[in-house]
C-alpha positions in Angstrom: 127.1 10.6 70.1 125.3 10.3 66.8 123.1 13.2 66.0 122.8 14.4 69.6 120.8 17.3 70.8 122.0 19.5 73.6 120.2 22.2 75.5 118.2 22.8 78.6 114.8 21.2 78.4 112.5 21.9 81.3 115.1 22.3 84.1 118.2 20.5 82.9 116.6 17.6 80.8 118.6 16.7 77.7 117.7 14.9 74.5 120.0 12.2 73.2 120.1 10.4 69.9 117.6 12.6 68.1 117.7 14.2 64.7 117.7 17.9 63.7 115.3 20.1 65.5 111.8 19.5 64.2 112.6 16.5 62.0 111.5 12.9 62.4 114.1 10.3 63.3 112.7 8.0 60.6 111.4 9.5 57.3 109.1 6.5 57.0 106.3 6.5 54.5 104.9 3.2 55.8 101.1 3.1 55.7 100.4 3.7 52.0 100.6 1.4 49.0 103.0 3.1 46.5 101.6 1.0 43.6 98.1 2.1 44.3 99.2 5.7 44.8 101.0 5.6 41.4 97.9 4.1 39.7 95.7 7.0 40.7 98.4 9.7 40.3 99.0 8.8 36.6 95.3 9.1 36.0 95.2 12.6 37.4 93.5 11.7 40.7 94.4 13.0 44.1 96.8 10.8 46.2 95.2 8.4 48.6 97.2 9.6 51.6 98.4 12.8 53.3 101.6 13.1 55.2 101.1 14.3 58.8 103.5 15.0 61.5 103.1 13.7 65.0 104.5 15.4 68.1 104.6 13.1 71.2 104.7 13.7 74.9 104.0 11.6 78.0 103.3 12.3 81.7 103.7 10.5 85.0 105.9 7.7 83.7 107.2 5.0 86.0 110.7 5.8 87.5 112.8 2.7 87.1 116.2 4.3 87.8 117.6 4.2 91.3 119.8 7.3 91.5 118.0 9.4 88.8 114.8 9.5 86.8 114.0 7.4 83.8 115.4 8.3 80.4 112.4 7.7 78.1 112.1 7.3 74.4 108.9 6.6 72.4 108.4 4.2 69.5 105.4 4.3 67.2 104.0 1.2 65.5 101.0 0.5 63.2 99.1 -2.7 63.8 98.6 -4.5 60.5 95.6 -6.6 59.4 97.3 -9.8 60.6 97.9 -8.4 64.1 101.7 -7.8 63.7 103.3 -4.5 64.5 105.3 -2.5 62.0 107.5 0.3 63.2 106.9 3.8 61.9 109.4 5.8 63.8 111.3 6.6 67.0 111.8 9.7 69.1 115.1 10.8 70.7 115.9 9.9 74.3 115.1 12.5 77.0 117.3 12.3 80.1 115.9 12.3 83.6 112.3 13.0 82.9 109.0 11.4 83.9 107.0 13.9 81.8 108.9 14.0 78.5 108.0 16.2 75.5 110.0 14.8 72.7 111.4 17.1 70.1 111.7 14.8 67.1 108.5 14.4 65.0 107.3 11.2 63.4 105.8 11.3 59.9 102.8 9.2 59.2 100.9 8.6 55.9 97.3 9.4 56.9 94.8 7.4 54.9 91.1 8.4 55.3 89.9 5.1 53.7 91.8 2.8 56.0 91.5 2.2 59.8 95.0 2.8 61.0 95.6 1.4 64.5 98.6 3.1 66.1 100.5 1.6 69.1 102.9 3.6 71.2 105.6 1.9 73.3 107.8 3.9 75.8 111.2 2.6 77.0 113.6 3.6 79.6 117.0 3.6 77.8 119.9 2.3 79.9 122.8 4.8 80.4 125.3 2.6 78.7 123.4 2.9 75.4 123.3 6.7 75.4 126.3 6.9 73.0 124.6 5.1 70.1 121.8 6.3 67.8 118.2 5.5 68.6 118.0 3.6 65.3 120.6 1.1 66.6 118.9 0.5 69.9 117.7 -3.1 70.8 114.5 -2.8 72.7 115.1 -6.2 74.4 118.0 -4.5 76.2 115.8 -1.6 77.5 113.2 -1.4 80.3 109.6 -1.2 79.1 107.7 1.6 80.7 104.3 1.1 79.1 102.1 1.4 76.0 99.0 3.0 74.7 97.1 2.8 71.4 94.6 4.8 69.3 93.1 4.9 65.9 94.5 7.6 63.7 91.0 9.1 63.1 90.0 9.0 66.8 90.1 11.9 69.2 93.8 11.5 70.1 94.6 12.3 66.5 92.1 15.1 66.2 93.8 17.0 69.0 97.3 16.8 67.6 98.9 20.2 67.0 100.4 20.9 63.6 102.5 23.8 64.7 106.2 24.2 64.0 108.7 25.0 66.7 108.4 28.8 66.1 104.6 28.7 66.5 103.6 29.0 62.9 101.1 26.5 61.3 102.5 24.1 58.7 100.0 23.4 55.8 99.3 19.8 54.9 99.8 20.4 51.2 101.5 23.2 49.3 100.6 24.5 45.8 103.6 24.8 43.5 104.1 28.3 42.1 104.4 27.1 38.5 103.8 29.4 35.6 100.2 29.7 34.5 99.1 30.0 30.8 96.8 32.9 30.4 95.1 33.3 27.0 93.0 36.1 25.6 90.4 35.4 22.9 88.2 37.4 20.7 84.7 36.0 21.4 82.6 34.6 18.6 79.0 33.4 19.2 79.6 30.3 17.0 82.3 29.1 19.3 85.2 29.7 17.0 87.0 32.1 19.3 90.1 33.8 17.9 93.3 33.9 20.0 94.5 37.5 20.5 97.5 36.8 22.7 98.8 34.9 25.7 101.4 34.9 28.4 102.9 32.8 31.2 103.0 34.1 34.7 103.1 32.5 38.1 100.8 33.4 40.9 103.6 35.3 42.7 104.3 37.2 39.5 100.6 38.1 39.1 100.6 39.4 42.7 103.6 41.5 41.9 101.8 43.0 38.9 99.0 44.0 41.2 101.3 45.5 43.8 103.4 47.4 41.2 100.2 48.5 39.3 102.1 47.5 36.2 101.0 45.5 33.1 102.5 42.5 31.2 102.5 42.5 27.4 100.7 39.7 25.7 102.6 37.5 23.3 101.3 36.0 20.0 102.8 32.6 19.4 104.1 31.6 16.0 104.4 28.1 14.4 108.0 28.9 13.6 109.0 29.2 17.2 109.0 33.0 17.1 106.8 35.1 19.3 105.4 38.6 18.6 105.2 41.0 21.6 101.9 42.8 21.4 100.9 46.2 22.7 98.0 44.8 24.6 98.7 44.3 28.3 97.3 42.3 31.2 96.7 44.2 34.4 95.8 42.6 37.8 93.0 44.8 39.1 92.6 42.9 42.4 94.5 40.1 44.1 92.7 38.1 46.9 94.5 35.2 48.4 92.2 32.5 49.7 93.3 29.6 51.8 92.1 26.2 50.6 91.5 24.1 53.7 92.2 20.4 53.7 89.9 17.5 54.7 91.8 17.1 57.9 91.4 20.8 58.7 87.6 20.4 58.8 87.6 17.0 60.6 90.1 18.1 63.3 88.0 21.3 63.9 84.9 19.3 64.8 83.1 18.4 61.6 81.7 14.9 61.6 80.7 12.3 59.1 77.3 10.7 59.6 77.1 7.1 58.3 73.9 5.7 56.8 73.2 2.3 55.3 70.5 1.1 52.8 70.4 -2.7 52.0 68.7 -4.4 49.0 66.0 -6.8 50.1 64.7 -7.7 46.6 64.0 -11.3 45.7 66.9 -11.5 43.2 69.3 -11.9 46.1 68.0 -15.4 46.7 66.4 -17.0 49.8 68.6 -16.1 52.7 68.4 -19.7 54.0 70.1 -21.1 50.9 73.9 -21.1 50.7 73.9 -19.6 47.2 72.0 -16.5 48.4 73.8 -13.2 48.6 72.1 -12.7 52.0 73.2 -16.1 53.4 74.6 -15.8 56.9 77.4 -18.3 57.2 77.5 -20.0 60.6 81.3 -20.2 60.4 81.4 -16.4 60.6 82.5 -15.8 57.0 81.0 -12.5 55.9 78.7 -12.2 52.9 79.2 -9.3 50.5 76.6 -7.2 52.3 78.3 -7.7 55.7 81.7 -7.1 54.2 80.7 -3.8 52.7 79.1 -2.7 56.0 82.1 -3.7 58.1 84.8 -2.2 55.9 83.1 1.1 55.1 81.5 1.5 58.6 84.7 0.8 60.5 86.4 3.8 58.8 83.5 6.3 59.0 82.4 5.5 62.5 85.5 7.2 63.9 84.3 10.5 62.4 80.9 10.3 64.2 80.9 11.0 67.9 77.5 9.6 68.8 77.7 6.5 66.6 74.1 6.9 65.7 73.7 5.2 62.3 70.4 5.2 60.3 70.0 1.7 58.8 67.3 1.0 56.2 66.2 -1.7 53.8 64.4 -1.4 50.5 62.5 -3.7 48.1 61.1 -6.0 50.8 57.9 -6.8 52.6 58.1 -5.7 56.2 56.7 -7.3 59.3 53.1 -6.4 58.5 53.4 -7.6 54.9 53.7 -4.0 53.4 56.0 -3.6 50.4 58.4 -0.8 51.4 61.3 0.9 49.6 62.6 2.5 52.8 62.0 0.7 56.0 63.9 0.7 59.3 65.9 -2.5 59.8 65.0 -2.6 63.5 61.3 -2.6 62.9 60.5 -1.6 66.5 61.0 1.3 68.8 63.1 -0.6 71.3 65.2 -3.7 70.5 67.1 -5.3 73.3 69.9 -7.8 72.9 72.5 -8.9 75.4 74.8 -6.1 76.7 73.5 -3.6 74.1 70.3 -1.5 73.8 69.2 -0.4 70.4 66.8 2.5 70.5 65.2 3.8 67.2 64.9 7.5 66.6 63.5 8.6 63.1 64.7 5.3 61.5 68.2 5.6 63.2 69.9 3.0 65.3 71.1 4.6 68.6 73.6 2.4 70.4 74.1 2.6 74.1 76.5 0.2 75.9 78.3 -0.1 79.2 81.5 -0.3 77.2 83.0 2.3 74.9 84.0 -0.1 72.1 84.7 1.7 68.9 83.0 -1.1 66.9 79.7 -0.9 68.7 78.0 1.2 66.0 78.9 -1.1 63.1 78.1 -4.2 65.1 74.7 -2.7 65.8 74.0 -2.4 62.1 75.2 -6.0 61.5 72.8 -7.2 64.3 69.9 -5.3 62.9 70.6 -6.6 59.4 70.7 -10.2 60.6 67.5 -9.8 62.5 65.7 -8.2 59.5 66.6 -11.3 57.3 64.3 -13.3 59.7 61.5 -10.9 59.6 61.5 -9.3 56.1 60.2 -11.1 53.0 62.4 -10.4 49.9 60.3 -8.8 47.1 61.0 -6.0 44.6 61.5 -4.0 42.4 64.8 -2.2 43.0 64.2 1.4 43.7 66.9 3.9 45.0 64.9 7.2 45.0 63.2 6.6 48.3 66.3 5.9 50.4 68.2 8.7 48.7 65.4 11.2 49.4 65.3 10.1 53.0 69.1 10.6 53.4 68.7 14.0 51.6 66.0 15.0 54.0 68.2 14.3 57.0 71.1 16.2 55.4 68.9 19.1 54.6 67.6 19.4 58.1 71.1 19.3 59.5 72.3 22.0 57.1 69.3 24.2 57.9 70.0 23.9 61.7 73.7 24.7 61.3 74.8 21.2 62.4 78.4 20.5 61.3 77.9 17.1 59.8 78.4 15.6 56.4 76.3 12.6 55.5 77.5 9.4 53.8 74.9 7.0 52.5 76.1 3.4 51.7 73.7 1.6 49.3 74.4 -2.1 48.8 72.5 -3.7 45.9 72.4 -6.7 43.6 70.1 -5.6 40.8 69.2 -3.3 38.0 67.3 -0.1 38.9 63.7 0.2 38.0 63.5 3.9 38.8 66.7 5.2 37.1 65.2 8.6 36.2 63.7 9.1 39.6 67.0 8.2 41.1 68.8 10.7 38.9 66.3 13.4 39.9 66.9 12.6 43.6 70.7 12.7 43.1 70.5 16.1 41.3 68.5 17.5 44.1 70.8 16.0 46.7 73.9 17.5 45.0 73.2 20.8 46.8 73.4 19.1 50.2 76.1 17.9 52.5 75.7 14.3 51.2 77.8 11.7 49.4 76.5 8.3 48.2 78.6 5.1 48.0 77.1 2.2 46.0 78.4 -1.3 46.2 77.2 -3.8 43.6 77.1 -7.4 44.7 76.4 -10.5 42.6 76.6 -10.9 38.8 74.1 -8.3 37.6 74.8 -5.7 34.9 75.8 -2.6 36.7 76.1 -0.2 33.8 73.4 2.0 35.3 75.5 2.5 38.3 78.4 3.7 36.2 76.1 6.4 34.8 75.2 7.5 38.3 78.8 7.6 39.2 79.5 10.2 36.5 83.2 9.6 36.5 83.3 10.4 32.8 83.0 14.1 33.6 79.3 14.4 32.6 77.3 15.5 35.5 73.8 14.1 36.0 70.8 15.8 34.5 67.3 15.7 36.0 64.1 15.1 34.0 63.5 18.9 34.0 66.9 19.7 32.6 68.7 20.7 35.9 72.4 19.8 36.1 73.8 18.4 39.3 76.0 21.0 41.1 78.7 18.3 41.8 79.4 14.6 41.6 78.2 12.9 44.9 78.2 9.2 43.8 81.0 6.6 43.9 80.3 3.1 42.7 82.3 -0.1 42.9 81.3 -3.7 41.9 82.3 -6.2 44.5 83.4 -8.6 41.8 86.2 -6.2 40.8 87.2 -5.8 44.4 87.5 -9.6 44.8 89.7 -9.9 41.7 92.0 -7.0 42.4 94.4 -5.8 45.1 92.4 -2.8 46.4 89.8 -3.2 49.1 86.2 -2.1 48.8 86.8 0.6 51.3 89.7 2.1 49.4 87.7 2.0 46.1 84.7 3.6 47.6 86.2 6.2 49.9 89.0 7.6 47.8 86.6 10.2 46.3 84.8 11.1 49.5 87.3 13.7 50.9 87.2 15.5 47.5 83.4 15.5 47.5 83.4 16.8 51.0 85.8 19.6 50.1 83.8 20.6 47.0 80.7 21.1 49.1 82.5 23.1 51.8 84.3 25.3 49.3 81.1 25.9 47.2 79.4 27.1 50.4 82.4 29.1 51.7 82.2 27.0 54.8 85.4 27.1 56.9 86.7 24.9 59.6 85.4 25.6 63.1 87.5 28.1 65.0 89.8 28.6 62.1 92.0 31.6 61.6 90.2 32.7 58.5 87.0 33.3 60.6 88.6 36.4 62.1 89.4 37.9 58.7 86.2 39.2 57.1 88.0 40.4 54.0 88.6 36.8 52.9 85.0 35.8 53.3 83.3 38.1 50.9 85.2 39.0 47.8 83.8 41.7 45.6 81.4 40.8 42.8 83.2 40.7 39.5 82.1 43.1 36.7 82.5 43.4 33.0 86.0 42.9 31.6 87.2 41.1 34.7 88.2 37.5 34.8 88.4 35.4 38.0 90.8 32.5 38.4 89.1 30.2 40.8 92.3 28.6 42.1 93.5 31.5 44.2 91.2 34.4 43.8 93.2 36.5 41.3 91.2 39.0 39.4 92.5 40.5 36.2 91.4 42.9 33.4 93.0 43.1 30.0 93.7 46.5 28.6 95.2 47.5 25.2 94.5 48.8 21.7 92.9 45.6 20.6 90.7 45.0 23.7 87.7 46.8 25.0 86.6 46.7 28.6 
């Protein structure tokens, strides 16, 4: 029996064909594009996926055996874009059980920026196949018990426990304990600081210095490969270990993403009735660039918003009464009824209520409101962003003030050059203090160099007209032309920075996941204020002071 597990599971149940306790039967990394991952990794960006571990169980299965109960095993698939199923992993076989709790875990590459549809099949494995490994089983020879499905970002995923068999939590990512280079300089006001000495120590070694109340001698490097040991020493005055929570920690604890859309209705898009217009609605069902961006981004983010209530605005158009507006509600009325769906507007938001619980209802509501607006709004101009950004910022500010655990994501789709670039930068700098990220999609053939400035991917944060610097980067821009010519989708290009922007905000505000273990440890929440002669390393909360003949504290 290949890799069998023995043991008493819930009254004599046995597991057959599994792997080592707590391991997946298939170490399958299916679900991420290795080429894309390598592209970002070599440029110093975070990977586009996170490995998570799924523990599976079932209840009230059908009993297809005559003299005993079914012998179930589970198989996990991911549904690809073309509708085909690709296997991700299999559990072991549990003997005589209609309520199995499988031991073997299945590893899945969780990708925030992709909708991952998971399908679970459960089979009753015939007794004569118990002597072969689960990898070798032919499912056509087994009895099918049933199936279920979910999206990886839906509630079934959010409730998955990430505990090991002994009850301890397993972190999603782990920081390597590599040596850190610590340098001590003699400060000069002209910026030409003089190196006094340096040393290499890992975080664990720094912690040991603190516990032992001992110091480590500084070293002065030499061009000839020789090092001089100095009398000056480094002492760790205080060591505070802070846990850095992951994006999944926040989402699984109850934090939500609130999706908002702002669409460019300026005349440069072309008359919507003409086929060369960027707003042309193709009767064959082929999506224009605006529809494509709404669908791809919205289909991902909607799973992180429980009420599916999405504000949808237009800008640069003349509304139903002929007024030029740079932030108008796409619906245009307080109640808009269509077949099977009721759209109710609250503070420029589309609230969707339906008899069904289709996960696509929210995005389809935006699509319907967009198509309706094209018949009722006259394209005009100019192109202004500051109004819709300020509206989104106002909503994010109100939510933050009321303690609502939501992070807001504004998608702006545009075809033109900004007329209010400075006002837009001012609005972005103000919004950088709020739980808000802004995704910009450029459609058409316009020059989008301004958008690249707003994106601030060159490391230079935006500066307002009064000299205030943005506290963080909240903008991600992608031109649709580059998406069409490459192998990465618009949703991957736009959303790859969003988890990092989310975490930057949460960590800067010392906001922890809901009901997290750290909330019961007040010592981790309020580290002491640092004084003169103390240096803080932001990566893990180590505080050090340098003492020696050549240093003054």
